C-alpha positions, 0 to 999 in steps of 0.5 A: 457884511465881512471882508474876506479874500480867497487866493489860489495860484497857480506855478504860473499866476496867482490871483487874490479875489476880495469879497463881501460876505454875510456874518456866518459864512464859510471859508467853503462858500467864500471859495464858491463866491469866488468864482474861481471856476471862471478865473483858472477855465483851464481846471475842472470845476471839481478842484476848487469843490473839493480842494484842501483849504487855509487861512493865512497858511493854516490848514482847515479840518473842515472848512465846511464848518469853519466861518470867517473872521473879517480880514480873512484871507482863504486859500485853496491849495493845490494837491502835491505833485510827489509825495514829500516823503519820496521827494526825501528818499529821492533827494538822499538815493542822488546825494549817495551815490 
């Protein structure tokens, strides 16, 4: 068994869920085991099933294939609200004029 954490944050609050999972558990499986839907009932359940995931700030390309190690913190990422390139362009335009 492995001790891991699953983390999710909204702009106004965050939760970290400590879990003990069997060896061989993937990042995607750990998110399903954490019960995020119950902790964040205002969000549709698909939010967590389809979200990008990372471990300690490093995005996972295939979270369904990445097996966890003891002490890992799986982070569930929210989608960006604005494209970073568009945001930079808007800032540059405001600063010019």
